[in-house]
N, C-alpha and C positions, 0 to 999 in steps of 0.2 A: 551547855544546854541553852537551846534556842529559847527565847523569848518572844512571844506574839504582841505585837503593838496593835493596839485597837486605833483604829482612824478615829477621829472626832464626830460625831455624827453632823451633820449639815441641818440646820433648823429649817423647819417647813417654809419659814418666811423670808427666808433669803431667796433672791431672784436667782435662776439660772444662769450660769454664764459660759461663754465659747471658749474659755481657755484665757491664757495669760496674753494681755494686749489684744483681745478680741473684743466685739461690741455686745454687749449682753442683751438678752431678749428682752428685759425690762424696760432698758433705756431707748430701744426700737419702739417698745410700746407707750413710753412714758408721754404725756402731754406735750413735755419741753420737746422732744424730739419731733412730734406732730406740728408743733409749732413753727421749728425751724424749716421743716420741710415746706410747710404752707408759705413762710415768709420768702423762701428761696424761689417758689412757685411765682409767686406775685412778683417779685422782683424782676423774672424773667420775661413775663407777661408785660409789665409795664414798661421794661426796656423795649421791647418788640413794639408797642404800643407808640413809646416815642421815636423810635426809628421810622415806623411807617409814618407817623404824622409829617415826617419832612419831604415826604414823596408824594404826598395829596397836591393836585393839581395848583388850586389855588392857595389854601391854607399852609401848604407846605412853604412856599416861598416867605411868607409873612412870619413863620416860625422859626425857620432858617435865620431871616433876619434879627428877629427879635432875639435868638440865642448867641449870634455871634456880637450883638450889641452889649448883653449883658456880659458875656465873656470878656470883651475887651474892655469896658467901663469898669468893670470889679477888679480884674487884673491890673489895670492903670492906676487906679486910685489905691490899690493896696501896694504897689510898689511906689507911689509917690508919699506914701506915708511913712516907708522906710522897710518896709517887711521884706523878708528875704524871697528870692523868686520862687523857691521850692515850696515854701510855705504859704506863698501867695497862690501859686496853683492850686494847691490842696484846699486851702479855703474857696477859691474861686469854683472848682468842682462842689464842693458842699453846698455853696448857694446857687448852684444851678439845677433848674427845675427838670430840664431834660436829661434822663438817664443816658441817651447816646453821647451827649455834648459832656455830661459829667465824668463820663468813663474816658472819653479822649484826652479832658483835661487831667485825668490821673495818669494816663499814659505820657502825656508830655510831660509832668512832674516827674515821673520815672527815669524818661530820657535826660531832663535836665540834670537829675541827681548823678548821672552818669557821665556829666561834662559835656552831654550834645547841647548845641543852641535849639532853642525851642521853635525857630523858623524850621529848621529842617524837620522836626516831629510835625509840624503843621503842614508842611509840603507832604508828608506821608499819608494825610487824612483830607484827602481832595472831596471825597463826598460831603465833609463837614465844614471844612474851610476852604475858601475860594483862595486862588493864587494871590488874589491882589493883597489878602491879608497877610500870607505869609511873605510875600516880598517886601510889604511894609514893615513887618516885624524883624526881617532881616536888615532893613536901612536902621531901624531903631537899635538892635544889638549892634550894629557896627558903629554907630554914631554916638552910644552910650546913653540915649535918650529913650529908654524902650517904654517907660511909663508916661511919658508925654504922648509918643505914639501911640500907643495902646487907648489913651483917652482920647486921642484924636479919632480913632477907628470906632471907639464906642459912639460918638457923637453922629459919625457918618452913618454909622448902620440905623442907628435911631431916627435919623432925619428919612433913612429909608424905608423904616417901618411905617413912618407917619405918610408917606407918599404911599404905600402898598395898601394900608387901610382905607385910604380916601378912595383909591382905585377900586378897590374890594366893595365898598359900598355902593359904588355905581354898576359894577358889573352885577352885583345881586338884584339889582331892582328887576330887571326883566325875567331874571328867574322868579322870583317872588309874584310878579305878575300872572306869569304862565301857571304857576302853581295854583294862585287863587283863582285864577278863571276854571281850571280843571276842577278845583273843589265846590264853585258855585253849579258848575255843571252838572257834578255828580248830585248835589244836593237837589237841583231843579228835576232831573230825570228820577230822582228817587221818591219825590213828591208826586209828580204828573203821572209816573207809570201806575199806582195804584187806583188814582182817580179814572184814568182810562180803562181799568180792569172794571171797575164798578158800574161805571157807566154802560159798558158793551152787556153787563147782564141784565140791565133795566129793560123791562119790555114795556112797550108803551100799552095803555089800558085802551 
């Protein structure tokens, strides 16, 4: 004699699911899911903005030198303090403000974890790291003095940033003079034009 097994009634308050292993509709609609999606979009937008900054004609050169100085100085100081190379690269990535350089530092750490020299990975990122830096790092790896080489490169790029900012201020002055002249001209035209319009409508008695 067959017996009928009644299914347990699902409570009305439980969220509908898409099967085993699926994403429930409740999780998609939850605030935590929306916050995660928003953070992912913000990270992509910031990465795009940081990468685009490096290609701006004047500011991009300064930003590139600043990030190179930050990368080399931080890595050199961490290695000089006795930190392991892979851990030092991850810390350098975390302290880098530019997300393009932070992602590149994490890729370098991944390559170093596989036993590859970091100079080889630096050479694979020519848009971020110049050839001179990768060659100097290769020399530091060959001589076993990578920390001192990175510190020297950091000081070199810091001096380059100082020179670029000095040249930047002198190159901005003519642009500011032109902009100020245009603003003064627009203000003068906006003030004088209504006066002429009023005087044209005045009829002598």
